[in-house]
C-alpha positions as CSV (number, residue, x, y, z in Angstrom):
1,M,-10.1,18.0,95.5
2,T,-7.8,15.3,94.3
3,S,-8.3,16.5,90.8
4,N,-7.3,20.0,91.8
5,K,-4.2,18.7,93.6
6,L,-3.2,16.8,90.5
7,G,-3.9,19.8,88.4
8,R,-1.7,21.9,90.6
9,R,1.1,19.3,90.6
10,A,0.9,19.2,86.8
11,V,1.1,22.9,86.6
12,L,4.0,23.0,89.1
13,G,5.7,20.2,87.1
14,M,5.3,22.1,83.9
15,S,6.5,25.3,85.5
16,A,9.6,23.5,86.8
17,I,10.2,22.2,83.3
18,A,9.7,25.6,81.8
19,L,12.0,27.2,84.4
20,A,14.7,24.6,83.7
21,A,14.3,25.1,79.9
22,G,14.4,28.8,80.5
23,M,17.6,28.5,82.5
24,L,19.1,26.4,79.8
25,G,18.0,28.9,77.2
26,A,19.4,31.7,79.3
27,T,22.7,29.8,79.5
28,S,22.7,29.4,75.7
29,V,21.9,33.1,75.2
30,L,24.6,34.2,77.7
31,A,27.1,32.2,75.7
32,Q,26.3,34.2,72.6
33,D,25.1,37.5,74.1
34,V,28.4,39.3,73.2
35,T,27.7,40.7,69.7
36,V,30.4,42.2,67.5
37,P,29.0,43.0,64.0
38,I,31.4,43.3,61.1
39,I,30.5,45.8,58.3
40,V,32.4,45.3,55.0
41,K,32.3,47.3,51.8
42,D,30.7,44.7,49.6
43,T,29.3,41.3,50.7
44,T,29.4,39.9,47.1
45,S,33.1,40.4,46.5
46,F,35.4,37.4,46.9
47,Y,37.9,39.5,48.9
48,W,35.3,40.6,51.4
49,Q,34.0,37.0,51.6
50,I,37.5,36.1,52.8
51,V,37.4,38.9,55.4
52,L,34.0,37.7,56.6
53,A,35.3,34.1,56.8
54,G,38.0,35.2,59.1
55,A,35.5,37.1,61.2
56,R,33.2,34.1,61.3
57,Q,36.0,31.8,62.5
58,A,36.9,34.3,65.2
59,G,33.3,34.3,66.3
60,K,33.4,30.5,66.6
61,D,36.7,30.4,68.4
62,L,35.9,33.2,70.9
63,G,32.2,32.5,71.4
64,V,31.0,35.8,70.0
65,N,28.0,36.4,67.8
66,V,29.3,38.1,64.6
67,P,26.6,39.5,62.3
68,E,28.0,39.8,58.8
69,L,26.9,43.1,57.4
70,G,27.6,45.2,54.3
71,A,26.2,46.7,51.1
72,Q,26.0,45.0,47.7
73,A,28.5,47.3,46.2
74,E,31.5,49.4,47.4
75,T,29.8,52.4,45.8
76,D,26.8,52.3,48.1
77,I,28.2,54.8,50.6
78,N,24.8,55.8,52.0
79,G,23.9,52.1,52.4
80,Q,26.9,51.5,54.6
81,I,26.2,54.5,56.7
82,S,22.7,53.2,57.4
83,I,24.0,49.8,58.2
84,L,26.4,51.4,60.7
85,E,23.7,53.4,62.4
86,N,21.4,50.3,62.6
87,A,24.3,48.3,64.1
88,V,24.9,50.9,66.8
89,A,21.2,50.9,67.6
90,G,21.5,47.2,68.4
91,N,23.8,48.0,71.3
92,P,26.7,45.6,70.4
93,A,29.8,45.1,72.4
94,A,31.9,46.7,69.6
95,I,31.8,47.1,65.8
96,V,34.3,46.3,63.1
97,I,34.0,48.3,59.9
98,A,35.8,48.7,56.6
99,P,34.8,52.2,55.5
100,T,33.7,52.5,51.9
101,E,34.7,56.1,51.5
102,K,37.1,58.2,53.5
103,S,35.4,61.5,54.0
104,A,31.7,60.4,54.0
105,L,32.2,57.8,56.7
106,G,34.3,60.0,59.0
107,A,31.5,61.8,60.8
108,P,29.3,58.6,61.1
109,I,32.2,56.7,62.6
110,T,33.0,59.5,65.1
111,E,29.3,59.6,66.1
112,A,29.1,55.8,66.5
113,A,32.3,55.7,68.6
114,K,30.4,57.8,71.3
115,S,28.4,54.7,72.0
116,V,30.6,51.7,71.2
117,P,34.2,50.9,70.4
118,I,34.9,51.0,66.7
119,V,37.7,48.9,65.1
120,G,38.6,49.8,61.5
121,I,39.9,47.4,59.0
122,D,41.3,47.7,55.4
123,S,40.5,51.4,54.6
124,S,40.8,54.6,56.6
125,A,38.2,57.3,57.3
126,D,38.4,60.9,58.4
127,S,37.9,60.1,62.0
128,E,40.2,60.0,65.1
129,A,37.7,57.8,66.9
130,F,38.9,54.3,65.9
131,T,39.9,52.3,69.0
132,S,42.2,50.3,66.7
133,F,42.9,50.0,63.0
134,L,44.0,46.9,61.2
135,T,45.1,47.1,57.6
136,T,47.6,46.5,55.0
137,D,50.1,49.3,54.7
138,N,48.6,50.3,51.4
139,V,51.2,52.9,50.6
140,Q,53.8,50.1,50.9
141,G,51.5,48.0,48.8
142,G,51.6,50.6,46.1
143,R,55.4,50.6,46.3
144,I,55.5,46.8,46.0
145,A,53.3,47.1,42.9
146,A,55.6,49.6,41.3
147,D,58.6,47.3,42.0
148,G,56.7,44.4,40.5
149,L,55.8,46.3,37.4
150,A,59.3,47.5,36.9
151,A,60.6,44.0,37.2
152,A,58.1,42.6,34.8
153,I,58.8,45.3,32.2
154,E,62.6,44.7,32.5
155,A,62.0,41.0,32.1
156,A,60.0,41.6,28.9
157,T,62.0,44.4,27.3
158,G,65.5,44.3,28.9
159,K,65.1,47.8,30.3
160,V,63.0,49.7,32.9
161,E,61.6,52.3,30.5
162,G,58.4,53.2,28.8
163,E,54.8,54.4,29.3
164,V,52.7,53.0,32.1
165,A,49.2,53.5,33.4
166,L,47.3,53.3,36.7
167,I,43.7,52.3,37.2
168,T,41.9,53.0,40.5
169,S,38.5,51.4,41.2
170,I,36.7,54.4,42.7
171,P,37.8,57.8,43.9
172,N,38.4,58.8,47.5
173,A,38.5,55.3,49.0
174,G,41.2,55.4,51.6
175,S,43.0,52.2,50.8
176,L,43.0,52.8,47.1
177,E,44.3,56.4,47.4
178,E,47.1,55.1,49.5
179,R,48.0,52.5,46.9
180,R,48.0,55.2,44.3
181,K,50.2,57.4,46.4
182,G,52.8,54.6,47.1
183,F,52.8,53.6,43.4
184,M,53.4,57.1,42.1
185,E,56.0,57.9,44.7
186,Q,57.9,54.7,44.0
187,L,57.9,55.4,40.2
188,A,59.3,58.9,40.8
189,A,61.9,57.8,43.3
190,K,63.2,54.6,41.7
191,Y,62.1,54.4,38.1
192,P,62.6,57.7,36.2
193,G,62.5,55.7,33.0
194,L,58.8,54.8,33.5
195,K,56.4,57.6,32.6
196,L,52.9,57.6,34.0
197,V,50.8,58.6,31.0
198,A,47.4,57.7,32.4
199,D,45.9,57.9,35.9
200,K,42.3,56.7,35.6
201,Y,39.4,56.3,38.0
202,A,36.6,53.8,37.4
203,D,33.2,53.2,39.1
204,G,33.9,50.0,40.9
205,Q,32.8,47.7,38.0
206,A,35.0,45.2,36.3
207,A,33.3,46.1,32.9
208,T,34.5,49.6,33.4
209,G,38.0,48.4,34.1
210,L,37.8,46.4,30.8
211,N,36.7,49.5,28.9
212,I,39.3,51.8,30.4
213,T,42.1,49.3,29.6
214,T,40.9,48.8,26.1
215,D,40.9,52.5,25.5
216,L,44.4,52.8,27.0
217,L,45.7,50.2,24.6
218,T,44.3,52.1,21.7
219,A,45.3,55.6,22.8
220,N,48.8,54.6,24.0
221,P,50.4,52.2,21.5
222,N,53.7,52.5,23.4
223,L,52.2,51.4,26.7
224,V,54.4,48.8,28.5
225,G,52.7,48.4,31.8
226,I,49.5,48.8,33.9
227,F,48.8,48.7,37.6
228,A,45.2,47.8,38.4
229,S,44.9,48.6,42.1
230,N,42.2,46.3,43.2
231,L,40.5,43.0,42.4
232,V,37.7,44.1,40.1
233,M,40.0,46.5,38.1
234,A,42.5,43.7,37.7
235,Q,39.8,41.4,36.4
236,G,38.7,44.0,33.8
237,A,42.3,44.9,32.8
238,G,43.2,41.2,32.5
239,Q,40.2,40.5,30.3
240,A,41.1,43.5,28.1
241,L,44.7,42.3,27.6
242,A,43.5,38.8,26.8
243,E,40.9,40.1,24.3
244,N,43.4,42.4,22.6
245,S,46.2,39.9,22.4
246,A,48.3,42.3,24.6
247,A,49.3,39.7,27.3
248,G,53.0,39.5,27.3
249,K,53.3,42.8,25.5
250,V,51.9,45.0,28.3
251,A,52.9,44.0,31.8
252,L,50.0,44.0,34.3
253,I,50.1,44.0,38.1
254,G,46.9,43.4,40.1
255,F,46.0,43.7,43.7
256,D,44.2,40.9,45.7
257,S,43.2,37.6,44.1
258,D,40.4,35.2,43.2
259,D,40.2,32.2,41.0
260,R,40.0,34.4,37.9
261,L,43.1,36.4,38.7
262,V,45.0,33.3,39.7
263,G,44.1,31.9,36.3
264,F,45.5,35.1,34.6
265,L,48.7,34.7,36.7
266,K,49.1,31.1,35.6
267,D,48.7,31.9,31.9
268,G,50.9,35.0,32.0
269,T,48.1,37.6,31.4
270,I,49.0,39.0,34.8
271,D,52.6,39.3,35.8
272,A,52.1,39.6,39.5
273,L,49.6,40.1,42.2
274,V,50.0,42.1,45.4
275,V,48.1,40.0,47.9
276,Q,46.9,41.0,51.3
277,D,45.8,38.7,54.2
278,P,42.1,39.4,54.4
279,F,41.3,36.3,56.5
280,R,43.7,37.6,59.2
281,M,42.1,41.1,58.9
282,G,38.7,39.7,59.6
283,Y,39.8,37.4,62.4
284,D,42.0,39.8,64.2
285,G,39.4,42.6,63.7
286,I,36.9,40.6,65.8
287,K,39.5,39.5,68.3
288,T,40.7,43.1,68.8
289,A,37.1,44.5,69.0
290,L,36.3,41.9,71.7
291,A,39.4,42.9,73.7
292,A,38.5,46.6,73.4
293,S,35.0,45.9,74.6
294,K,36.4,44.4,77.8
295,G,38.6,47.5,78.3
296,E,41.8,45.7,77.4
297,K,44.7,47.6,75.9
298,V,44.9,47.1,72.1
299,D,47.3,48.4,69.5
300,A,46.2,51.6,67.8
301,F,47.5,50.3,64.4
302,V,48.3,46.8,63.1
303,D,49.9,46.2,59.7
304,T,48.5,42.9,58.4
305,G,51.0,42.7,55.5
306,A,51.2,42.5,51.7
307,N,53.1,40.0,49.5
308,L,54.1,40.1,45.8
309,I,53.1,36.8,44.2
310,T,54.5,36.0,40.7
311,T,54.4,32.9,38.5
312,A,57.8,32.0,40.0
313,N,56.7,31.9,43.6
314,M,53.0,31.2,43.3
315,N,53.4,27.6,44.4
316,D,55.3,28.4,47.5
317,E,53.5,27.4,50.8
318,R,52.9,31.0,51.9
319,S,51.6,32.0,48.5
320,Q,49.2,29.1,48.4
321,Q,47.9,30.0,51.8
322,L,47.1,33.5,50.5
323,L,45.8,32.5,47.1
324,N,43.6,29.7,48.4
325,P,42.1,30.9,51.7
326,K,39.3,28.9,53.4
327,V,36.0,30.8,53.0
328,N,33.6,28.3,54.5
């Protein structure tokens, strides 16, 4: 009898401990039960790592669980669609996504938004279902690139004249098409002396950007400038200029930055970089998605800004913040 009482007490004691532990565990789960996944185009790219770092910091600051999702390449459109569908199935509070391709992601985003608030970042999609959209004004980014290229050509030759080329990483990506549009419009409106002799699309690989630029240099001996409209194309184009001893002879404007592009900027291979604020994009994307999930009013569109960074201003405080973001 005594043994049974002791046994019951032991069981009750263990149950109390288990209940207390369970309550503590529940408290811990409740603190992180708000989940807002972020889906980027390419988890391996330095640019997208900065976006993820911003989202990660927002998760820490706001007490939100932020799964970091994305394909291994910006060209994996079907992969991103599957990731989006799986994220919706997890019943999150909201989802932040940078669509890889404008038309292909339109219907999946519209469908996803029937179940959960969708906040877009960076690139557009053919959908009216975004609760909010945070991005660089990429048309303006293209204009800034055209202005930077014209200034670099004038500094090198004394005039704003000559043949120029445009290299776009992949076709039909919303942000890239907008940069292309802004660049071409600005050339036509402000720089009639600059003739666009090549408008090339690549396949998202830096090696292809290298090959395209090398071919451009061969086929267009009078080329005076190139705009490579994203990070990987700027990497490839910069390498091509360096390998062909064309740095300083052909002006190059890139978009976004990493250590390699900053190195090209320092040594004069690249004349300027149009730099976004990807950390802010990731951070404010999560912040906005959380607010939307609570039914709070959010802005339909937020311009996160773009800056032209040259050798002359690259050591300024703001330039350094953008060129050396914290990714850990």
